[in-house]
MARPALUM-979272 format. One line per field, with one value per residue (C-alpha): residue number from 1; x, y, z. Coordinates in nm, 3 decimals, always signed. Layout:
MARPALUM-979272
pos = [NUM / ...];
east = [X / ...];
north = [Y / ...];
up = [Z / ...];
***
This chain:
MARPALUM-979272
pos = [1 / 2 / 3 / 4 / 5 / 6 / 7 / 8 / 9 / 10 / 11 / 12 / 13 / 14 / 15 / 16 / 17 / 18 / 19 / 20 / 21 / 22 / 23 / 24 / 25 / 26 / 27 / 28 / 29 / 30 / 31 / 32 / 33 / 34 / 35 / 36 / 37 / 38 / 39 / 40 / 41 / 42 / 43 / 44 / 45 / 46 / 47 / 48 / 49 / 50 / 51 / 52 / 53 / 54 / 55 / 56 / 57 / 58 / 59 / 60 / 61 / 62 / 63 / 64 / 65 / 66 / 67 / 68 / 69 / 70 / 71 / 72 / 73 / 74 / 75 / 76 / 77 / 78 / 79 / 80 / 81 / 82 / 83 / 84 / 85 / 86 / 87 / 88 / 89 / 90 / 91 / 92 / 93 / 94 / 95 / 96 / 97 / 98 / 99 / 100 / 101 / 102 / 103 / 104 / 105 / 106 / 107 / 108 / 109 / 110 / 111 / 112 / 113 / 114 / 115 / 116 / 117 / 118 / 119 / 120 / 121 / 122 / 123 / 124 / 125 / 126 / 127 / 128 / 129 / 130 / 131 / 132 / 133 / 134 / 135 / 136 / 137 / 138 / 139 / 140 / 141 / 142 / 143 / 144 / 145 / 146 / 147 / 148 / 149 / 150 / 151 / 152 / 153 / 154 / 155 / 156 / 157 / 158 / 159 / 160 / 161 / 162 / 163 / 164 / 165 / 166 / 167 / 168 / 169 / 170 / 171 / 172 / 173 / 174 / 175 / 176 / 177 / 178 / 179 / 180 / 181 / 182 / 183 / 184 / 185 / 186 / 187 / 188 / 189 / 190 / 191 / 192 / 193 / 194 / 195 / 196 / 197 / 198 / 199 / 200 / 201 / 202 / 203 / 204 / 205 / 206 / 207 / 208 / 209 / 210 / 211 / 212 / 213 / 214 / 215 / 216 / 217 / 218 / 219 / 220 / 221 / 222 / 223 / 224 / 225 / 226 / 227 / 228 / 229 / 230 / 231 / 232];
east = [+21.394 / +21.244 / +20.905 / +20.926 / +21.014 / +20.723 / +20.481 / +20.614 / +20.580 / +20.224 / +20.139 / +20.280 / +20.574 / +20.854 / +21.197 / +21.438 / +21.772 / +22.121 / +22.243 / +22.594 / +22.542 / +22.170 / +22.105 / +21.820 / +21.890 / +21.885 / +21.550 / +21.451 / +21.753 / +21.991 / +22.257 / +22.276 / +22.454 / +22.777 / +22.806 / +22.702 / +22.992 / +23.242 / +23.127 / +23.147 / +23.309 / +23.672 / +23.684 / +24.056 / +24.268 / +24.402 / +24.587 / +24.327 / +24.514 / +24.623 / +24.435 / +24.730 / +24.686 / +24.801 / +24.856 / +24.560 / +24.772 / +24.908 / +24.774 / +24.568 / +24.864 / +25.120 / +25.486 / +25.487 / +25.188 / +25.317 / +25.639 / +25.489 / +25.109 / +24.911 / +24.725 / +24.396 / +24.268 / +24.097 / +24.046 / +23.727 / +23.680 / +23.456 / +23.708 / +24.020 / +24.043 / +24.027 / +23.788 / +23.423 / +23.448 / +23.718 / +23.515 / +23.207 / +23.399 / +23.562 / +23.233 / +23.063 / +23.346 / +23.463 / +23.185 / +22.932 / +22.703 / +22.516 / +22.278 / +22.551 / +22.545 / +22.296 / +22.480 / +22.816 / +22.662 / +22.530 / +22.869 / +23.039 / +22.783 / +22.814 / +23.188 / +23.139 / +23.127 / +22.784 / +22.711 / +22.981 / +22.930 / +23.097 / +23.022 / +23.044 / +23.121 / +23.376 / +23.421 / +23.765 / +23.716 / +23.770 / +23.914 / +23.640 / +23.771 / +23.769 / +23.421 / +23.290 / +23.446 / +23.317 / +22.984 / +22.979 / +23.209 / +23.195 / +23.331 / +23.042 / +22.789 / +22.928 / +22.853 / +22.484 / +22.341 / +22.574 / +22.463 / +22.101 / +22.180 / +22.396 / +22.246 / +22.595 / +22.584 / +22.794 / +23.000 / +23.158 / +23.294 / +23.505 / +23.769 / +23.837 / +24.092 / +24.270 / +24.488 / +24.461 / +24.731 / +24.805 / +24.582 / +24.729 / +24.677 / +24.962 / +25.221 / +25.438 / +25.423 / +25.689 / +25.534 / +25.187 / +25.305 / +25.453 / +25.150 / +24.903 / +25.126 / +24.947 / +24.658 / +24.385 / +24.247 / +24.030 / +23.781 / +23.873 / +23.533 / +23.376 / +23.646 / +23.780 / +23.686 / +23.487 / +23.528 / +23.548 / +23.487 / +23.685 / +23.546 / +23.691 / +23.626 / +23.969 / +24.289 / +24.608 / +24.921 / +24.714 / +24.886 / +24.565 / +24.390 / +24.699 / +24.716 / +24.343 / +24.361 / +24.665 / +24.492 / +24.180 / +24.387 / +24.591 / +24.260 / +24.174 / +23.970 / +23.950 / +24.008 / +23.987 / +23.882 / +23.877 / +23.620 / +23.692 / +23.501 / +23.813 / +24.174 / +24.447];
north = [-29.028 / -29.320 / -29.146 / -29.100 / -29.468 / -29.567 / -29.355 / -29.499 / -29.851 / -29.777 / -29.647 / -29.954 / -29.757 / -29.910 / -29.820 / -30.107 / -30.037 / -30.122 / -30.427 / -30.283 / -29.921 / -29.874 / -29.610 / -29.646 / -29.938 / -29.905 / -30.001 / -30.184 / -30.413 / -30.528 / -30.255 / -29.881 / -29.772 / -29.683 / -30.013 / -30.210 / -30.057 / -30.122 / -30.485 / -30.579 / -30.922 / -30.931 / -30.996 / -30.935 / -31.215 / -31.417 / -31.740 / -32.014 / -32.170 / -31.874 / -31.574 / -31.342 / -31.095 / -31.210 / -31.027 / -31.076 / -31.277 / -31.514 / -31.863 / -31.977 / -32.021 / -31.787 / -31.890 / -31.982 / -32.217 / -32.368 / -32.463 / -32.560 / -32.581 / -32.559 / -32.872 / -32.780 / -32.783 / -32.445 / -32.129 / -31.923 / -31.587 / -31.281 / -31.000 / -30.854 / -30.824 / -30.447 / -30.154 / -30.217 / -30.596 / -30.607 / -30.378 / -30.599 / -30.918 / -30.768 / -30.627 / -30.964 / -31.172 / -30.962 / -30.706 / -30.991 / -30.802 / -31.114 / -30.903 / -30.896 / -31.275 / -31.302 / -31.050 / -31.220 / -31.562 / -31.431 / -31.291 / -31.620 / -31.830 / -31.604 / -31.666 / -32.040 / -32.158 / -32.211 / -32.582 / -32.660 / -33.008 / -33.134 / -33.426 / -33.202 / -32.855 / -32.842 / -32.517 / -32.437 / -32.540 / -32.342 / -32.494 / -32.563 / -32.289 / -32.030 / -32.139 / -32.093 / -31.747 / -31.628 / -31.808 / -31.908 / -32.027 / -31.763 / -32.011 / -32.247 / -31.965 / -31.872 / -32.226 / -32.224 / -32.057 / -32.247 / -32.574 / -32.488 / -32.394 / -32.696 / -32.965 / -33.048 / -33.107 / -32.916 / -33.183 / -33.022 / -33.347 / -33.418 / -33.178 / -33.064 / -32.844 / -33.042 / -32.774 / -32.402 / -32.154 / -31.785 / -31.589 / -31.606 / -31.232 / -31.147 / -31.373 / -31.352 / -31.614 / -31.845 / -31.829 / -31.898 / -32.219 / -32.344 / -32.223 / -32.449 / -32.751 / -33.057 / -32.846 / -33.036 / -33.388 / -33.530 / -33.816 / -34.066 / -34.232 / -33.906 / -33.767 / -34.070 / -34.070 / -33.746 / -33.422 / -33.138 / -32.765 / -32.621 / -32.283 / -31.998 / -31.626 / -31.486 / -31.618 / -31.425 / -31.642 / -31.958 / -32.138 / -32.245 / -32.356 / -32.544 / -32.739 / -32.811 / -32.931 / -33.152 / -33.306 / -33.387 / -33.534 / -33.743 / -33.884 / -33.993 / -33.703 / -33.738 / -33.368 / -33.036 / -32.699 / -32.380 / -32.104 / -31.784 / -31.460 / -31.248 / -31.296 / -31.068];
up = [+10.330 / +10.523 / +10.520 / +10.140 / +10.095 / +10.318 / +10.113 / +9.787 / +9.922 / +10.043 / +9.696 / +9.527 / +9.391 / +9.595 / +9.456 / +9.407 / +9.568 / +9.448 / +9.637 / +9.656 / +9.766 / +9.838 / +9.570 / +9.322 / +9.090 / +8.711 / +8.558 / +8.872 / +8.846 / +9.115 / +9.077 / +9.018 / +8.696 / +8.879 / +9.067 / +8.760 / +8.570 / +8.850 / +8.886 / +8.520 / +8.479 / +8.374 / +8.000 / +7.936 / +7.784 / +8.074 / +8.143 / +8.182 / +8.475 / +8.689 / +8.554 / +8.488 / +8.204 / +7.860 / +7.531 / +7.300 / +7.056 / +7.323 / +7.375 / +7.670 / +7.908 / +8.055 / +8.045 / +8.414 / +8.387 / +8.064 / +8.243 / +8.581 / +8.574 / +8.900 / +9.019 / +8.853 / +8.497 / +8.481 / +8.685 / +8.667 / +8.838 / +8.816 / +8.848 / +9.002 / +9.379 / +9.384 / +9.402 / +9.476 / +9.443 / +9.712 / +9.938 / +9.907 / +9.979 / +10.289 / +10.414 / +10.365 / +10.508 / +10.801 / +10.844 / +10.844 / +10.610 / +10.505 / +10.296 / +10.029 / +10.000 / +9.714 / +9.499 / +9.554 / +9.485 / +9.153 / +9.056 / +9.144 / +8.959 / +8.657 / +8.645 / +8.597 / +8.235 / +8.080 / +8.069 / +8.324 / +8.468 / +8.783 / +9.009 / +9.312 / +9.440 / +9.722 / +9.918 / +10.057 / +10.420 / +10.736 / +11.051 / +11.307 / +11.537 / +11.258 / +11.150 / +11.504 / +11.522 / +11.184 / +11.200 / +10.832 / +10.556 / +10.283 / +10.026 / +10.089 / +10.063 / +9.722 / +9.599 / +9.684 / +9.374 / +9.141 / +9.301 / +9.225 / +8.866 / +8.784 / +9.006 / +9.138 / +9.514 / +9.765 / +9.941 / +10.246 / +10.388 / +10.080 / +10.213 / +10.567 / +10.736 / +11.005 / +11.159 / +11.208 / +11.108 / +11.081 / +10.841 / +10.491 / +10.443 / +10.685 / +10.517 / +10.207 / +9.931 / +10.074 / +10.420 / +10.278 / +10.114 / +10.441 / +10.636 / +10.454 / +10.391 / +10.529 / +10.655 / +10.468 / +10.448 / +10.171 / +10.204 / +9.933 / +9.960 / +9.844 / +9.613 / +9.424 / +9.057 / +9.085 / +8.893 / +9.145 / +9.127 / +9.418 / +9.531 / +9.734 / +9.764 / +9.669 / +9.513 / +9.583 / +9.561 / +9.511 / +9.801 / +9.977 / +9.659 / +9.542 / +9.867 / +9.854 / +9.494 / +9.558 / +9.858 / +9.653 / +9.368 / +9.611 / +9.736 / +9.383 / +9.241 / +8.863 / +8.805 / +8.988 / +8.851 / +9.056 / +9.092 / +9.287 / +9.309 / +9.275 / +9.170 / +9.302];
***
């Protein structure tokens, strides 16, 4: 197979490969037909604040968010945290397959509304010890393409994680809320009066993003919207 690819490349007939699985991509695009179908953006009617499924005739909010809205004004996401999208995120985040970065950046940027305008993009921060261990902040990487497209700067120092804690994935909802309470600090000099798009890779219970958003608003941010690649 490698010899065939080498001959095709030598002949100027290099085959473009699917960025998700490595098979031949459709019409020279970025994905093969199967992966393209599995990575279609979620178009179902959903609550604009939390992303839960809604009946087509319902309004823009679920009953829970109507009664007790989260501390952000909108949630944008590409798809559900399942199937191929989940596999790619885990492989990128924990398998350190950085070659998936461009594809995931494109999916994240595509989830943002056309014409969206924010004063800054703020990635959900990692504690310094976790950043050293992982080597990169996946939430920041997901912002890069969107920053180029919108002109909004990525402002890492607007929000920092000031204490480490157990991984959220091993905790239940109540434990997650306690786990991140007081875990972040916002720089009022950077956040005050600014509209913020807060970015993360995955939202499950929303505990981390809620704490991040509250911290930014307490520092004077004018408004916070949230962008995630996948929603549980």
